[in-house]
N, C-alpha and C positions, 0 to 999 in steps of 0.2 A: 411376157412370152404369150404369143397368140394361140397356141395350141394347148396351153395348160387349162386343165379342168377348173382349177381353182381361180386362175386368172378371169375365165369365163364367169364363174361365180361372182366375183368382185364386180365385173363389168354388167352384170344383170342378163346376159346371155343365157345362163342357165338358172333356173328357179332354186331357191333353197330357203330353208325354214331359218331365218336369221333370229339368234338369241340376244346378240350384242353387236355394236358396230361404233367404232369412231373413225377419225379421220386416217389413222394408222393401221388398224386391225377390224377383222370381220370375224365373228363367231356363228356358227350354224349348225343344226343337228344333222349327224351321219346318216346317210341313206341306208345303210346297212348296220345298225346299231349292235353293239357288242355288249350292252349295258341298258338298264333302264334309262338311264341318261347317258347320252354319247354325244358330245359336242365337239366340233373341230374349231380350233382357233388358229388363224393364219393372219401373216403380216399382208398388208395391200401391195407392198413391193415384192417383186419376184425373185426368191432366190431358192434354189433346188434343195439347199443344205445349209447348215450353219457355217459349213466351211467356205462357202462362197460369198458369204457376209464380209464386205470390206471393213478393216478395223476402225475406220472413220464412221461406220455406220452400226456399230454394234450394239447402240442403244434401242434398235429395231428388237432385239431378244428382249429387253427390259418391258418394251412396249407390248409385245405379246402376252408377257407374263402378267403385266397390270391388266389386260384383258381377261387373262385366266381369272385373276382375283374377282373380276367383276361377274364373270359367268358362274362361279362356283357360289357367290353369293345370290345371285338372281335364282340359280336351280335349287338352292337351299340345300347344299352339300357339304357345308361346314360342321355340321353335327355329326352325322354317322360317317363321313369320310369320303374320300374319292381318290383316282389313280389318275396321273399325269403319264401319259406315253409320247415318246417322240421317237420315231423310227428313222434311221438314216440308211438308205441303201436298199437293194433287194433281198439281200440276207436277213435284214432286221424287219422286212415286210413293208417297205415304203412302196405305197402303190402310185402316189402322186408325187412328181418333182417338184414340190413347193414347200417349204417349211410349214409345218402343222403341228401342233399339239392337240392330242385327243385328251379329252376331260371325261372321265368315266366313273359313273356312280350309279346309286341306288341299288346296289347289291354288294354282298361280300365278295371280295376279290381272293383269288387264289395266289399262292406263291411257291415255287418260283413260276413267273409267267412264262409263256411260249412253250 
């Protein structure tokens, strides 16, 4: 999708601070971090939400979570813990219509969120 912010980051049209990338995913630091560590993990293929991913392409979700595993290891979040957040829709706070997982860490998290 040509006007998607994350697609532009994937194409290199918008700079980002990359944390991890492979052939299927990209992880980069959030420009408005909500925790000392705040990384977004996205698939390179554009889907606004998990509901748009065709059944024959659901391995994309596994690819994203494999990248999350790499990010939490590289960011050394496995000892103290971290939070994963996936927002779907405006009521949930999704600002960019491209599947993305927020990896938050480096501080104590509150519950309930939001």
